[in-house]
C-alpha positions in Angstrom: 0.0 0.2 -0.1 1.2 3.2 -1.0 0.2 6.7 0.0 0.0 7.4 -4.4 -2.8 4.3 -4.3 -4.7 6.3 -2.2 -5.4 8.5 -3.9 -9.0 9.7 -5.0 -10.5 8.0 -2.0 -11.4 11.2 0.0 -14.8 10.6 0.9 -15.8 8.3 3.9 -18.2 5.8 3.5 -21.6 7.0 3.7 -22.7 4.3 6.0 -20.9 4.3 9.7 -19.1 7.4 9.2 -15.8 5.2 8.7 -12.6 5.5 6.5 -12.2 3.5 3.1 -9.6 0.8 3.4 -7.0 2.8 1.6 -7.4 5.6 3.8 -7.0 3.0 6.7 -3.8 1.8 5.3 -2.5 5.5 5.1 -3.1 6.0 8.4 -2.1 2.9 9.9 1.3 2.7 8.0 1.6 6.3 9.9 1.0 5.0 13.0 3.6 2.3 12.1 6.2 4.5 11.1 5.9 6.6 14.3 5.8 4.0 16.9 9.1 2.0 15.6 10.6 5.7 15.0 10.0 8.2 16.2 8.7 7.5 19.6 11.9 7.0 20.9 13.1 10.3 20.0 10.3 12.2 22.6 12.3 12.1 25.2 15.5 14.2 24.2 13.2 16.0 21.6 11.6 16.8 25.0 14.6 17.6 27.1 17.2 19.4 24.9 14.7 21.0 22.8 16.6 19.1 19.9 15.1 18.6 15.9 16.4 14.7 14.5 17.7 15.8 11.5 16.8 12.6 10.2 13.2 13.3 10.0 12.4 14.9 7.1 14.5 12.2 4.8 12.8 9.4 7.1 9.5 11.1 6.1 10.1 11.3 2.3 11.1 8.0 1.9 7.9 6.7 3.5 6.1 9.2 0.9 4.4 11.4 3.8 6.1 14.6 2.4 4.4 16.5 -0.7 2.0 14.7 -0.3 -0.6 16.6 -2.4 2.3 17.7 -4.6 2.1 16.4 -8.6 5.0 13.2 -9.0 7.0 15.3 -11.6 7.8 17.8 -9.2 8.2 14.8 -6.3 5.2 14.9 -4.5 2.8 11.8 -3.7 0.1 13.3 -6.3 -2.4 12.1 -3.7 -4.9 14.5 -1.9 -5.6 16.7 1.4 -7.3 14.2 3.5 -4.2 11.7 3.3 -2.0 14.2 4.5 -4.3 15.2 7.4 -4.7 11.1 8.2 -0.6 10.9 8.2 -0.3 14.0 10.5 -2.9 11.7 13.2 -0.7 9.0 12.8 2.3 11.1 13.5 0.6 12.8 16.2 -0.4 9.6 18.4 3.7 9.0 19.2 5.7 11.9 18.4 3.3 15.5 18.5 6.4 17.3 18.0 7.1 16.0 15.0 3.4 16.4 14.0 3.7 19.9 14.5 6.6 20.2 12.7 5.7 18.5 9.9 2.2 20.4 9.9 4.3 23.9 9.7 6.4 21.9 6.7 3.4 20.0 4.7 0.9 22.1 4.8 1.9 25.8 5.8 4.6 25.8 3.8 4.9 23.2 1.3 1.2 23.0 0.0 0.6 26.6 0.1 3.5 26.7 -2.5 1.8 24.2 -4.5 -1.5 26.1 -4.6 -0.8 29.2 -5.2 2.7 29.9 -6.5 3.7 30.2 -10.4 5.2 27.2 -12.3 9.0 28.5 -11.4 8.9 28.8 -8.0 7.2 25.6 -7.0 10.0 23.6 -9.8 12.7 25.6 -7.6 11.4 24.8 -3.9 8.5 22.3 -4.2 11.3 19.4 -5.3 13.7 20.0 -2.4 10.3 20.4 0.3 9.7 17.1 -1.2 12.6 15.1 -0.6 13.1 16.2 3.2 16.6 18.3 1.7 15.0 21.8 2.7 13.0 22.0 6.1 9.5 24.4 5.4 8.6 27.1 7.6 5.5 29.8 7.9 6.3 33.0 8.8 3.1 35.2 9.7 3.0 36.7 13.3 4.9 38.7 14.9 5.3 41.1 18.4 2.6 42.9 17.9 0.0 41.2 15.5 -0.8 37.9 16.8 -5.0 37.2 16.3 -4.7 40.0 14.5 -2.5 39.0 12.0 -3.2 40.9 9.2 -4.5 43.7 10.1 -1.7 44.6 12.5 0.8 43.5 10.1 4.1 45.2 10.7 6.9 44.1 8.5 6.9 45.7 5.3 8.2 44.9 1.6 9.6 47.7 -1.1 9.8 47.2 -4.6 13.6 47.7 -5.3 14.6 47.1 -9.1 14.8 43.0 -9.4 14.0 42.5 -5.6 11.9 43.3 -2.5 13.7 44.7 0.9 11.5 43.4 3.5 11.9 44.5 7.2 10.5 43.5 10.2 9.9 40.7 12.9 7.9 37.6 13.0 7.3 35.5 16.1 6.6 32.3 17.9 7.1 30.7 13.8 7.0 27.0 13.9 10.2 25.1 12.5 12.1 28.7 12.6 15.7 27.8 13.8 15.3 25.3 11.1 14.0 26.1 8.4 15.6 26.3 4.8 12.8 27.5 2.7 10.1 30.0 4.0 6.8 30.9 3.1 6.3 35.0 4.0 3.9 37.8 4.2 4.6 41.2 4.7 3.1 44.6 4.2 3.7 46.0 0.4 1.2 48.9 0.3 0.4 50.1 4.1 -2.6 52.4 3.3 -4.4 49.0 1.9 -4.3 47.6 5.8 -4.9 43.8 5.2 -5.6 44.2 1.6 -1.8 45.5 0.8 -0.2 42.1 2.2 2.0 40.2 -0.3 3.9 36.6 0.1 6.9 35.7 -0.6 9.4 32.9 -0.5 12.5 33.4 1.1 15.4 31.2 1.7 17.9 31.1 5.1 20.4 32.0 3.0 19.2 35.4 1.7 21.2 38.8 2.8 19.7 40.6 5.7 17.4 37.4 7.3 18.2 35.7 10.5 17.2 33.6 13.5 17.0 36.9 16.0 16.4 33.7 18.7 14.8 30.2 19.7 12.3 30.2 22.2 11.6 28.4 25.1 8.5 26.5 25.3 6.4 24.7 27.7 5.6 21.4 25.3 6.0 20.9 21.8 9.6 21.8 22.3 11.4 19.0 20.1 9.3 21.1 17.4 11.8 24.3 17.7 10.3 28.2 17.0 11.9 31.3 16.4 11.8 34.3 16.4 13.1 35.5 12.7 14.1 38.7 11.7 14.2 40.6 8.3 16.6 43.6 8.2 17.2 44.9 4.8 16.5 41.4 3.2 16.7 41.2 -0.4 14.1 38.8 -2.1 13.9 38.2 -5.8 10.9 39.7 -7.3 10.5 36.1 -9.0 9.7 35.1 -5.9 6.5 36.8 -5.4 3.2 34.5 -4.8 0.8 35.5 -6.4 0.0 38.8 -7.3 1.7 42.0 -5.3 -0.9 43.5 -2.4 -3.1 39.9 -2.7 -1.4 38.0 0.0 -4.4 38.1 1.9 -6.4 34.6 -0.3 -3.1 32.9 0.5 -3.5 33.5 3.8 -7.2 32.7 4.2 -7.5 29.9 2.8 -4.3 28.2 4.2 -5.6 29.2 7.5 -8.5 26.9 6.8 -6.5 24.5 5.6 -4.5 25.0 8.7 -6.9 24.6 11.0 -8.8 21.1 9.9 -5.1 19.6 10.0 -3.9 20.6 13.4 -7.4 19.3 14.6 -5.6 15.8 13.6 -2.8 16.5 15.7 -5.7 16.6 18.9 -6.9 14.2 17.9 -3.5 11.8 17.7 -2.8 12.8 20.7 -5.8 12.8 22.7 -6.2 8.6 21.5 -2.9 8.2 22.9 -3.3 9.8 26.2 -6.6 7.5 26.0 -4.3 4.2 25.6 -2.1 5.2 28.2 -4.9 5.8 30.8 -6.7 2.9 29.6 -3.8 0.4 30.5 -2.9 2.8 33.6 -6.3 1.6 34.6 -5.5 -2.0 33.9 -2.5 -2.5 35.8 -2.5 0.6 38.5 -4.1 -1.2 41.8 -5.3 0.6 45.2 -7.6 -0.4 47.8 -6.5 -3.9 46.9 -8.4 -3.6 43.6 -7.5 -1.9 40.0 -8.4 1.7 39.7 -10.0 0.9 36.6 -12.9 -0.8 38.7 -13.9 2.0 40.2 -16.9 3.8 38.7 -15.4 7.0 39.3 -12.4 5.9 37.1 -14.7 4.1 34.8 -16.2 7.4 34.1 -13.9 9.3 33.7 -12.8 6.6 30.6 -16.2 6.6 29.1 -16.3 10.4 28.4 -12.6 10.2 27.3 -13.8 7.9 24.5 -17.0 9.8 23.9 -14.9 12.6 23.4 -12.7 11.0 21.2 -15.2 9.1 18.9 -17.2 12.5 18.2 -13.6 14.6 17.6 -12.8 11.7 14.9 -15.8 12.2 13.1 -15.9 16.0 13.0 -12.8 16.6 12.0 -13.0 13.6 9.1 -16.2 14.8 7.7 -14.0 18.8 8.3 -11.0 17.3 6.5 -13.4 15.8 3.5 -14.9 19.5 3.0 -11.4 20.7 2.7 -10.4 18.3 0.6 -12.4 20.3 -2.6 -11.0 23.7 -1.1 -10.2 25.6 -4.6 -7.0 27.9 -5.1 -8.5 31.3 -3.5 -11.4 30.1 -1.9 -11.9 30.3 2.0 -11.6 32.6 4.4 -15.1 33.2 4.1 -18.2 30.9 4.0 -19.3 27.3 5.5 -16.0 25.8 5.1 -14.4 28.8 7.4 -16.8 28.0 10.0 -16.7 24.5 10.1 -12.5 24.5 10.1 -12.9 27.0 13.1 -15.4 24.7 14.3 -13.9 21.6 13.9 -10.1 22.6 16.1 -12.5 24.7 18.2 -14.0 21.1 19.4 -10.7 19.0 18.9 -9.0 21.4 20.6 -10.9 21.8 23.7 -11.6 17.5 23.4 -7.9 16.7 23.5 -7.1 19.4 26.7 -10.2 17.5 28.4 -9.1 14.1 27.5 -5.3 15.0 28.0 -5.9 16.1 31.7 -8.4 13.3 32.9 -6.1 11.4 31.9 -3.1 12.9 33.7 -5.8 12.7 37.2 -5.7 8.5 36.2 -2.2 8.3 36.3 -2.0 10.3 39.4 1.2 11.8 41.1 2.8 9.8 38.4 1.3 11.9 35.4 3.3 14.6 37.4 6.5 13.9 36.7 8.0 15.3 34.1 9.5 12.7 32.5 6.4 10.4 31.7 4.8 10.8 27.9 1.6 11.7 29.6 3.0 15.2 31.2 4.9 15.4 27.7 1.0 15.2 26.5 -0.6 17.5 28.9 2.3 20.4 28.7 1.9 20.2 25.2 -2.1 20.1 24.9 -2.3 24.4 25.2 -0.7 25.3 22.7 -3.9 23.5 20.8 -6.1 26.2 21.8 -3.7 29.2 20.9 -2.4 28.1 17.5 -4.1 28.6 14.0 -6.1 31.1 15.9 -7.0 31.2 19.4 -10.0 29.6 21.2 -11.7 33.2 21.3 -10.7 33.6 17.7 -12.4 30.5 16.3 -15.4 31.6 18.6 -15.8 34.9 16.7 -14.9 33.1 13.1 -17.8 30.4 14.1 -20.4 33.5 15.4 -19.9 35.8 12.2 -20.4 33.5 10.0 -23.5 32.6 11.9 -24.7 36.0 11.8 -23.7 36.6 7.9 -25.9 33.1 6.9 
């Protein structure tokens, strides 16, 4: 079974809402790979904020990079739903890798594949697909988080055959290790959010640097940075789309990002549930297994129900996002649906992992345990890709417009 074989089978079965056989095999492949190759890396990645250099090439060998890219550019020629399933499988065994994978595969690689011209795609996609280059997205800034578009201060001005970019980007996943970055900057300040453009930037461009690597509470192996652009010279040929038309790239990308990040929530919640269930079956107190106490069984029942509903909702959202046309997104049903999906998945993930820590008791509070790593990571998923509050604003706004 290969990633390519799942191409086209992006629909859930009408009865039972289950994955097709091809889709289940993709998820199982990702699960097996992550269990064997990525789970053993977790502890060192968390302790040292270390990114293992062998990971991206290994993902490429599995066919997990460039899932949506045509084969002639090094991709698998498959679909967005497939990349979501891969993300879910990776997140079960190494959430930090899953987060960096999502930033590389979806925020950078897929955005370039969807929106850039043929010359840019030919130059950058092969390296991103074979794992020799790592991708990142540069959107948020010190003063522009939830209001990333309206408050964007990073500017780009045309200078002959180049643009000159000045500004900072903050909380950039893969920032310290990225070779290729999709970066947004204001090209017309007077137009506000409608004066933003997108650029592909290489780490070796003059004027670009990593200002600092950031020390995080969770997802520590997925390195994060503040980036500095000090008269950074970018070839005009690296403009993605038209000048001042970057908002369409941003908004469709954010909808796809939310659908993908919801899958990280599912993978993490599934793993936390498995750990808690196993512990409840083996840990004894008062002469019996703690899983025999009704209060613990009630927690497990709630966790199971939450995960089942998370999975069904997120799969439906992936299927809807699978058909998102270039330039679409940022409005309408898909905007509302992706915001709702990640809202529910992130809150559900936090609930499940919190209950899992409670089942573990004192052992769950120990920093070196796997359940503790999950607990420290889960809060980010209520903040990144648009905070819980922003997600509710999107849903409410779309409901009022409908």
